[in-house]
Phi, psi and omega in degrees: 000319179293322178295321176300317179292325178294333179293342181285351174085193186288343180290341178292341180292308177294330177295318182293320176296321176300318179295320180295316178297315182296322178297316179297317181294317181300313181297316181297314179294322178298314178294324182294310182292327176295318178295322180294316177300318181291314182296319181298317180297317179293318183298316182291329177294331181269318187279327182300309177299324181294316180292321180296329180265000176085012180271069187290324178298322177294316179297320180296322179294323177295320180294321180291333178277355182252147177261009182288145173300327178298326182298322181288325177291317179294322179296321177295324179288322179293319178300327181260027188292337179271356181274166176297164186297324178296322179291324177298314179296322180294320179292322180291324178295319178297322177293322177297320179297333176276336182268336181300315177300334177290324177292324185266012180300134175068352180292318178294332178293325176295320174297323177295317181296324180296321177290320181294319181298322176293317178293325175298317178297319176293323177297318176297325178295319180294315181295323177296321177291323177297319178294320179296317177292331173294319177298317179297320180292328183275333186254006176099200185294309184277325181073179178273117185297325181292316179295322179294320179294324178295319177296318177295320177297322177301315180295318182287319183293319178294323178295317180294319181294317180298319179291319180294336174274319186291316186297305178294331178295319176297319179300311180291328176300310180293328179294314184286332173297315179295323177295319178292319177296319177298318179296319179296315179296321177294324176296315178300318178295319181292317180291325177298317177297321178296317181296320180295319179295315183294319181295321180295320179291323177296321177293323180286333180279328183263130176290157178290156182300320183294320182292321181290323178293322178294321181294321179294322179292324180290324180290335181281339179278125180289145179280175184290333180286332180276348180283141174290149182296135182283140178273124179261131178238129180270132179283140180297135182265130181284127181269143179290128180268124177292140181261347182289327184269358186270125180289142179277133178267180180298323180290322179293323178295319181297319181292323181292324179294318178296319179295320179290327177293318179297324177292323178293317178298322180295327177289000000 
């Protein structure tokens, strides 16, 4: 196997380095996403009941003790728990923008390695063919079969080596991209539930504007016990004046006479 790789020529060196780097990245990302899934499940089991019951300090302590990207998003939301709902969402989005590159770390490098490995294999094929034609030009029409076979072997080995590195690297690249997207979606769902819980608790703690205004108006109106006693004043009652004992004046006699005359005329 080693002799076969050596037949590939100097192009096999960058292809081998690409394979080594890709292997390290694959192992590192695999362990990272497995740890993230495990830590997220444990963290949600601890923080969700604490936030629902209003034990925010305890939930923040759980987030600080975890190295998961979700812990930083939850911590940002808990720190802004007394702010309006829009501010809580803004703080969580800012934290997510800082954590997403951590999830996508080294994944783009895998994509680059897959393309480079293919191109290096093609480059080895070209250099092997150049060498083969050089052997034919130097040795005549038939050339030296052993030298010609070595040049052709170089072209074929580099092509096979480049493809053997590129194909699995592309597979792992797509796998880790899907893992990162799945983790991001799970983080968004978990943080959305946290924001809903915090907003619901804030609404239950704060009275509505109409209720608070009505309470203020009621407190401003004095009660009956606080009012001073009202002073009652009785209006003078007019007494009937007897007419029998009142002497008739001239005017009253004239009025009486007119009244008597009108009664006579009516009769």
